[in-house]
Jmol script that loads the backbone (N, CA, C; Angstrom):
load data "model"
ATOM      1  N   MET A   1      38.273   5.022   8.343  1.00  0.00           N
ATOM      2  CA  MET A   1      37.665   3.728   8.204  1.00  0.00           C
ATOM      3  C   MET A   1      38.717   2.743   7.692  1.00  0.00           C
ATOM      4  N   ARG A   2      38.867   1.610   8.389  1.00  0.00           N
ATOM      5  CA  ARG A   2      39.829   0.589   7.988  1.00  0.00           C
ATOM      6  C   ARG A   2      39.281  -0.212   6.816  1.00  0.00           C
ATOM      7  N   ARG A   3      40.114  -0.527   5.870  1.00  0.00           N
ATOM      8  CA  ARG A   3      39.686  -1.315   4.711  1.00  0.00           C
ATOM      9  C   ARG A   3      40.482  -2.608   4.643  1.00  0.00           C
ATOM     10  N   GLU A   4      39.829  -3.658   4.183  1.00  0.00           N
ATOM     11  CA  GLU A   4      40.483  -4.946   3.969  1.00  0.00           C
ATOM     12  C   GLU A   4      41.195  -4.924   2.633  1.00  0.00           C
ATOM     13  N   ASP A   5      41.947  -5.946   2.314  1.00  0.00           N
ATOM     14  CA  ASP A   5      42.685  -6.025   1.059  1.00  0.00           C
ATOM     15  C   ASP A   5      41.781  -5.950  -0.162  1.00  0.00           C
ATOM     16  N   SER A   6      40.521  -6.382  -0.038  1.00  0.00           N
ATOM     17  CA  SER A   6      39.605  -6.394  -1.174  1.00  0.00           C
ATOM     18  C   SER A   6      39.133  -4.998  -1.556  1.00  0.00           C
ATOM     19  N   GLY A   7      39.431  -3.994  -0.720  1.00  0.00           N
ATOM     20  CA  GLY A   7      39.002  -2.638  -1.011  1.00  0.00           C
ATOM     21  C   GLY A   7      37.624  -2.314  -0.456  1.00  0.00           C
ATOM     22  N   THR A   8      36.996  -3.263   0.243  1.00  0.00           N
ATOM     23  CA  THR A   8      35.682  -3.013   0.834  1.00  0.00           C
ATOM     24  C   THR A   8      35.863  -2.660   2.305  1.00  0.00           C
ATOM     25  N   PRO A   9      34.937  -1.887   2.869  1.00  0.00           N
ATOM     26  CA  PRO A   9      35.045  -1.535   4.284  1.00  0.00           C
ATOM     27  C   PRO A   9      35.040  -2.788   5.168  1.00  0.00           C
ATOM     28  N   ALA A  10      35.814  -2.752   6.255  1.00  0.00           N
ATOM     29  CA  ALA A  10      35.855  -3.876   7.190  1.00  0.00           C
ATOM     30  C   ALA A  10      34.518  -3.988   7.905  1.00  0.00           C
ATOM     31  N   ALA A  11      34.029  -5.212   8.037  1.00  0.00           N
ATOM     32  CA  ALA A  11      32.768  -5.445   8.734  1.00  0.00           C
ATOM     33  C   ALA A  11      32.989  -5.346  10.236  1.00  0.00           C
ATOM     34  N   ARG A  12      32.038  -4.768  10.930  1.00  0.00           N
ATOM     35  CA  ARG A  12      32.114  -4.707  12.382  1.00  0.00           C
ATOM     36  C   ARG A  12      31.814  -6.093  12.940  1.00  0.00           C
ATOM     37  N   PRO A  13      32.519  -6.503  13.986  1.00  0.00           N
ATOM     38  CA  PRO A  13      32.238  -7.823  14.566  1.00  0.00           C
ATOM     39  C   PRO A  13      30.883  -7.824  15.255  1.00  0.00           C
ATOM     40  N   HIS A  14      30.230  -8.965  15.236  1.00  0.00           N
ATOM     41  CA  HIS A  14      28.961  -9.147  15.937  1.00  0.00           C
ATOM     42  C   HIS A  14      29.286  -9.297  17.417  1.00  0.00           C
ATOM     43  N   VAL A  15      28.658  -8.520  18.276  1.00  0.00           N
ATOM     44  CA  VAL A  15      28.954  -8.541  19.710  1.00  0.00           C
ATOM     45  C   VAL A  15      27.823  -9.241  20.454  1.00  0.00           C
ATOM     46  N   LEU A  16      28.190 -10.246  21.254  1.00  0.00           N
ATOM     47  CA  LEU A  16      27.235 -10.966  22.097  1.00  0.00           C
ATOM     48  C   LEU A  16      27.661 -10.818  23.548  1.00  0.00           C
ATOM     49  N   ALA A  17      26.698 -10.653  24.433  1.00  0.00           N
ATOM     50  CA  ALA A  17      26.996 -10.617  25.865  1.00  0.00           C
ATOM     51  C   ALA A  17      27.258 -12.040  26.347  1.00  0.00           C
ATOM     52  N   SER A  18      28.238 -12.219  27.219  1.00  0.00           N
ATOM     53  CA  SER A  18      28.531 -13.557  27.730  1.00  0.00           C
ATOM     54  C   SER A  18      27.315 -14.148  28.440  1.00  0.00           C
ATOM     55  N   ASP A  19      26.513 -13.301  29.083  1.00  0.00           N
ATOM     56  CA  ASP A  19      25.288 -13.787  29.740  1.00  0.00           C
ATOM     57  C   ASP A  19      24.339 -14.431  28.735  1.00  0.00           C
ATOM     58  N   ASP A  20      24.279 -13.884  27.529  1.00  0.00           N
ATOM     59  CA  ASP A  20      23.421 -14.457  26.497  1.00  0.00           C
ATOM     60  C   ASP A  20      23.943 -15.817  26.041  1.00  0.00           C
ATOM     61  N   LEU A  21      25.245 -15.982  25.998  1.00  0.00           N
ATOM     62  CA  LEU A  21      25.827 -17.263  25.610  1.00  0.00           C
ATOM     63  C   LEU A  21      25.679 -18.309  26.712  1.00  0.00           C
ATOM     64  N   LEU A  22      25.945 -17.913  27.942  1.00  0.00           N
ATOM     65  CA  LEU A  22      25.941 -18.860  29.055  1.00  0.00           C
ATOM     66  C   LEU A  22      24.540 -19.145  29.595  1.00  0.00           C
ATOM     67  N   ARG A  23      23.602 -18.237  29.358  1.00  0.00           N
ATOM     68  CA  ARG A  23      22.196 -18.409  29.769  1.00  0.00           C
ATOM     69  C   ARG A  23      22.049 -18.829  31.225  1.00  0.00           C
ATOM     70  N   GLY A  24      22.757 -18.134  32.101  1.00  0.00           N
ATOM     71  CA  GLY A  24      22.644 -18.397  33.535  1.00  0.00           C
ATOM     72  C   GLY A  24      23.531 -19.519  34.041  1.00  0.00           C
ATOM     73  N   GLY A  25      24.183 -20.248  33.153  1.00  0.00           N
ATOM     74  CA  GLY A  25      25.082 -21.324  33.560  1.00  0.00           C
ATOM     75  C   GLY A  25      26.518 -20.827  33.604  1.00  0.00           C
ATOM     76  N   LYS A  26      27.427 -21.752  33.781  1.00  0.00           N
ATOM     77  CA  LYS A  26      28.855 -21.409  33.832  1.00  0.00           C
ATOM     78  C   LYS A  26      29.618 -21.950  32.627  1.00  0.00           C
ATOM     79  N   ILE A  27      29.006 -22.910  31.888  1.00  0.00           N
ATOM     80  CA  ILE A  27      29.711 -23.565  30.786  1.00  0.00           C
ATOM     81  C   ILE A  27      28.779 -23.670  29.580  1.00  0.00           C
ATOM     82  N   VAL A  28      29.342 -23.416  28.406  1.00  0.00           N
ATOM     83  CA  VAL A  28      28.616 -23.644  27.156  1.00  0.00           C
ATOM     84  C   VAL A  28      29.591 -24.313  26.185  1.00  0.00           C
ATOM     85  N   GLU A  29      29.081 -25.256  25.398  1.00  0.00           N
ATOM     86  CA  GLU A  29      29.908 -25.902  24.391  1.00  0.00           C
ATOM     87  C   GLU A  29      29.601 -25.292  23.036  1.00  0.00           C
ATOM     88  N   ILE A  30      30.653 -25.055  22.264  1.00  0.00           N
ATOM     89  CA  ILE A  30      30.536 -24.406  20.959  1.00  0.00           C
ATOM     90  C   ILE A  30      31.121 -25.344  19.909  1.00  0.00           C
ATOM     91  N   ARG A  31      30.331 -25.684  18.910  1.00  0.00           N
ATOM     92  CA  ARG A  31      30.815 -26.523  17.821  1.00  0.00           C
ATOM     93  C   ARG A  31      31.349 -25.616  16.718  1.00  0.00           C
ATOM     94  N   HIS A  32      32.596 -25.861  16.292  1.00  0.00           N
ATOM     95  CA  HIS A  32      33.244 -25.043  15.267  1.00  0.00           C
ATOM     96  C   HIS A  32      34.112 -25.946  14.397  1.00  0.00           C
ATOM     97  N   ASN A  33      33.830 -25.954  13.111  1.00  0.00           N
ATOM     98  CA  ASN A  33      34.598 -26.761  12.149  1.00  0.00           C
ATOM     99  C   ASN A  33      34.719 -28.223  12.581  1.00  0.00           C
ATOM    100  N   GLY A  34      33.636 -28.791  13.075  1.00  0.00           N
ATOM    101  CA  GLY A  34      33.627 -30.198  13.458  1.00  0.00           C
ATOM    102  C   GLY A  34      34.243 -30.495  14.812  1.00  0.00           C
ATOM    103  N   GLU A  35      34.719 -29.492  15.512  1.00  0.00           N
ATOM    104  CA  GLU A  35      35.315 -29.661  16.843  1.00  0.00           C
ATOM    105  C   GLU A  35      34.400 -29.010  17.880  1.00  0.00           C
ATOM    106  N   VAL A  36      34.462 -29.526  19.106  1.00  0.00           N
ATOM    107  CA  VAL A  36      33.667 -28.950  20.193  1.00  0.00           C
ATOM    108  C   VAL A  36      34.601 -28.223  21.155  1.00  0.00           C
ATOM    109  N   TYR A  37      34.300 -26.975  21.403  1.00  0.00           N
ATOM    110  CA  TYR A  37      35.058 -26.141  22.339  1.00  0.00           C
ATOM    111  C   TYR A  37      34.168 -25.869  23.551  1.00  0.00           C
ATOM    112  N   ARG A  38      34.799 -25.602  24.665  1.00  0.00           N
ATOM    113  CA  ARG A  38      34.072 -25.351  25.909  1.00  0.00           C
ATOM    114  C   ARG A  38      34.423 -23.940  26.391  1.00  0.00           C
ATOM    115  N   LEU A  39      33.403 -23.106  26.558  1.00  0.00           N
ATOM    116  CA  LEU A  39      33.570 -21.764  27.102  1.00  0.00           C
ATOM    117  C   LEU A  39      33.085 -21.792  28.539  1.00  0.00           C
ATOM    118  N   GLN A  40      33.975 -21.427  29.456  1.00  0.00           N
ATOM    119  CA  GLN A  40      33.657 -21.532  30.876  1.00  0.00           C
ATOM    120  C   GLN A  40      33.908 -20.204  31.578  1.00  0.00           C
ATOM    121  N   ALA A  41      32.968 -19.800  32.419  1.00  0.00           N
ATOM    122  CA  ALA A  41      33.129 -18.606  33.250  1.00  0.00           C
ATOM    123  C   ALA A  41      33.722 -19.032  34.588  1.00  0.00           C
ATOM    124  N   THR A  42      34.752 -18.327  35.037  1.00  0.00           N
ATOM    125  CA  THR A  42      35.385 -18.643  36.317  1.00  0.00           C
ATOM    126  C   THR A  42      34.692 -17.894  37.447  1.00  0.00           C
ATOM    127  N   ARG A  43      35.062 -18.237  38.671  1.00  0.00           N
ATOM    128  CA  ARG A  43      34.506 -17.543  39.841  1.00  0.00           C
ATOM    129  C   ARG A  43      34.901 -16.078  39.869  1.00  0.00           C
ATOM    130  N   LEU A  44      36.036 -15.758  39.243  1.00  0.00           N
ATOM    131  CA  LEU A  44      36.513 -14.373  39.224  1.00  0.00           C
ATOM    132  C   LEU A  44      35.965 -13.576  38.044  1.00  0.00           C
ATOM    133  N   GLY A  45      35.073 -14.196  37.253  1.00  0.00           N
ATOM    134  CA  GLY A  45      34.457 -13.482  36.151  1.00  0.00           C
ATOM    135  C   GLY A  45      35.251 -13.498  34.855  1.00  0.00           C
ATOM    136  N   LYS A  46      36.268 -14.337  34.786  1.00  0.00           N
ATOM    137  CA  LYS A  46      37.051 -14.483  33.552  1.00  0.00           C
ATOM    138  C   LYS A  46      36.407 -15.558  32.688  1.00  0.00           C
ATOM    139  N   LEU A  47      36.786 -15.578  31.402  1.00  0.00           N
ATOM    140  CA  LEU A  47      36.310 -16.604  30.502  1.00  0.00           C
ATOM    141  C   LEU A  47      37.485 -17.455  30.037  1.00  0.00           C
ATOM    142  N   ILE A  48      37.267 -18.768  29.960  1.00  0.00           N
ATOM    143  CA  ILE A  48      38.273 -19.700  29.485  1.00  0.00           C
ATOM    144  C   ILE A  48      37.672 -20.488  28.332  1.00  0.00           C
ATOM    145  N   LEU A  49      38.374 -20.525  27.208  1.00  0.00           N
ATOM    146  CA  LEU A  49      37.941 -21.316  26.043  1.00  0.00           C
ATOM    147  C   LEU A  49      38.928 -22.453  25.865  1.00  0.00           C
ATOM    148  N   THR A  50      38.437 -23.691  25.908  1.00  0.00           N
ATOM    149  CA  THR A  50      39.297 -24.860  25.744  1.00  0.00           C
ATOM    150  C   THR A  50      38.724 -25.772  24.677  1.00  0.00           C
ATOM    151  N   LYS A  51      39.603 -26.574  24.113  1.00  0.00           N
ATOM    152  CA  LYS A  51      39.211 -27.532  23.084  1.00  0.00           C
ATOM    153  C   LYS A  51      39.008 -28.875  23.701  1.00  0.00           C
TER     154      LYS A  51
END
end "model"
wireframe off; spacefill off
backbone 0.3
color backbone group
């Protein structure tokens, strides 16, 4: 088990399916620290995150 510097076990990342984020669309905007990012699915099934 990997541990962080604090001596506590590392938390597992929360996993979301891209389909759940995109909800049938190709683009979703994500607000983070006062900035808006755009997550886009390509025709080839890749994901692109831009600011």
